[in-house]
N, C-alpha and C positions, 0 to 999 in steps of 0.2 A: 457639475464637476466633470474635469476632462481628465481623460485616462492618462495623460503624461503628468500630471499632479498628481494623480494616485498614485503612479508608480514612484513619483519623488518622494512620497510620505513614507511608502513602505520601506523603501531604502535608508532613510533618515531613522524611520521606526527600530527597524532591523539594527542597525549599526549602532544606534544611539550616538552618533556622532555626524555633524554636517560635513566635516573634513573627508571622513572615510565614506560617507555616503557619496558625495559629490567625486571622489576617484572611482567608486564602484560603478556610478552611473556614466562616467567619462564628461562630465561637464565642470566648469568654475562654481565655486562656492556662492557666489552673491548672486547669479540667477535663481540658483536651487533655493537659498533663502526666500528669495522674493516669490517664487513659487509656493512655497509651504505657508507664506503670509498670505497669499491669494487663494489659497485652498481653505484657511481658517476664516477669510471673511466669506467666502461662499458658504460654508458649513454653519457660520454663525456661534462656533464656540472655540475656545482655546483646546488645540490638541497635543501640544508639546510645551513641556515646562524645559527653559533653557537655561544651562548654567555654563560657567566659564569653560568647564572639562567635559560636561557630557550634557547627554538630552534624556529627559524622562517622559513618559506617556502619561497625559492626564486620563481620567476614566473614560472619558469621550475618545480619547486618542487609541486607547486600546480598543475599544468597539470597532472602530474604524479600520484599525489594522486588520483584525479577523474578518471583517465583512470585506474590506480592500483586496485582501489576497485570494477571497473566492471569487470575487468580481473580476479581478485580472486574471485569473486561472480560467474563468470561462470565457474571457475575451481571446487569450491564446488558444483555447480548445477550439473555439470557433473559426480561427485563422487556420490553424493545423488541419482540421477537417474539411474545410473549404478547399485548401490546395491540394488535398489527397484525393479530391474527386477527378483532378485531371489525369489520375493514373489509373481510372478505372474504379469498377462498383466492387473492388475488393474489400474485407472485412478483417480489421485487426484485432486479434484475441490474446488477451496477457493472461498469463497464470502463475503463480510461483512454482519454480523448480522444484521438482520432487513432491509436488503435492497432487493429489486428485489425478495422477498418470493415468490409472484404467478409466476412470470415466472421460477423461478428455481424450484418449484414445478412440473411445465407443462413440462419442459425441461427433469427432472429426470424420470418423468413418460413415456415420449414419446420415450426417448431413451432405457428405460428398456424394452419397448415393440419390439424394433428392434431385427434382426437376428444377434447373435454374439456380441449382447450387453456384456460387462463385467462390473465388479463390480465399482461403483463410490463411491468412501471415499470424502464425503463432510466435510468439515473444514470451518466453520464460525468464522470469525476474528473480531477484531477491525478496525475502520477507517483508512485506509491508508496501512494496513498491507498485503492486499492480493497481491498488487504488488510486496513487497519485498519476499514473500512467492515464487511467480512465478519465479521470477528472481533467488533467491538461490536453485532452484530445489526442494523445498519441495511440491511444486504444480505443477501440469502437464498444468492445465487449469484454467481460473479465470474469472470471472464476474467482469469487470471494469466499472467505471463511470466517464467519461470524463464530466466537465473539471476537476474533483477532482483526478483522478488518470492519472499518465501518463503510455502511451504506447509504447513509442518510444523503438525500438528493438524487439518488439512482432509482430507477426503477428494477425490482429483482423478482426473481422465482426461485424458490426452494428448491434444490435436487436431492441432497442426501445429508441425513442427519446420522451422526454415528458418535461413538463412545472414543475414549482414547485410554492410550496404552503407556506404559513405560519399558522403554527400547534400553535393553541392558547387554552388555558383553556375556556371551555365554561363559558360565562358569562362575557369574558373579553370586554372592550369597542369596539374593532374591529372586534370581532367576527362576527357581524351581517352586516358587509359590504358585499356586492355582490363580490369586488375583492379589491386589494392594491397593492401598488407600493414599490419598495425597500425602498424609501424615507420614507414609514410610519414605517419601522423597526428600524430605527434608535432611539437608546436610550432605545431600549427594551431588556430584560435579555436572550442575545442569548447565547447559551452553548461554551463552551471553551474546545476543542478536545486535546488531548495530542500531544506534538511534537516528533519528532523522537526520541530526546535523553530523553524522559520520563515527561519531565516539561510540563508546562501549559503555555501560553501567557497569558498577562496582560488582564485585562477586570473586567467588574463588572458582567458577567455572571456566572454562576456555573461551575466548572469542571465536566466533563461527560466521562465515558470509552467506553459506547456502547449505541445503540439505544434503548434499553429497559430500561436503567438507564434514558435516556432522556425523554422517554413517560412519565415515572413517575412523572418526576418533571415537565412537562408540566400539567399534570393532577392534580398536587397539586399547580400549579398557580407560580412555582418557575422559570419557563423559558418559552420560546416560541423557535420553530424552524423552519428554512427555510429548507424544504426536498422535494425530487420529488413526484410528484402526486400520484406515484404508493403506497407511505408509507401510504395512504388512507385506504389500504388494512388491516381489522383487525382494526380499529380505535376504540378506546374507546367512548362511549357516551358521556364523559365529556371533549373531545376534539374536537375543531372544526379545519377543513382546509379551509384556503380563498386562492383563486389563487393570486399570484402575476404575474400580468402582463407584468412586465418589467424584470423579472428574467431570467437568463441565463439558456437557456435549457440544460438539462441532457440526454446524451447519455449513454445507457448502451451497452457495449461491450462485445464478448467473445473474449478473448485473450490467445496466447499461444507462446512457444517458437518458433521462426522463423526458426530453423533447423529441428524441431520434423518431425519426418517419421512414427508416431504411427498411425495404421491404425483405432485402437479404438478411438483416439483423432480426426481423420478425421471425423469418423461417429457422433460422439458427435457434432461438430462443424456444420455438415450437418444439424443435426436435430435441432440444436438451431437456424440457418438463417432460417430453414422452419416453425419454430413457429413463 
């Protein structure tokens, strides 16, 4: 199976249309159709059901789409990491903006004091993005948070396990309670985070892009938020955090590609687990 054919198949499978896929790839439609036919001959099964208006995936096609995306991500990641070696031995660490702030600061300070420490480029991203940046090779190591981030395919070490709290504007009727349960959250204006396609799920709460925006909306009384207890770090006076006694615990993990052989990365992970 050729990488080119696999990229063509993923484009057609995602667009569900040969014409749109050809436009996305910047090629004519006839060679695209021939490449898909060649791929089906190589695999030995029909991957697509073609109609006059659209394209549907067969069961085998759905499997190849999932596996093909992962394979192409791995190829892209290998290329990116290989190109980055010319820039020196530094590391790229990615973390969700506004999350694990105190832990991240301690980790960077402790690692910088290690003999042989290399430069660490910290990239702060939106919710759910750090996993994708690690998988596609734009990052060497990430701080992820279970159960929200997937860690399959990575090597990981657990760093911190913590509870969650409900973050409310001061003066809210629930803000004086010593503890709450998830049932108390029902009906409150919870934030709506972006989906992978850039859209937002349906709901009554405000659309948010990052934790800083969310904190301001909570301060203004426009939203409440369920966040890990560590989000209390640097909390404004006009926001109150009340423990949610039955909320799922959040585990912060340091994650890296399973095949990594970087000595600098191993040293950083060692420092993280020591902290």
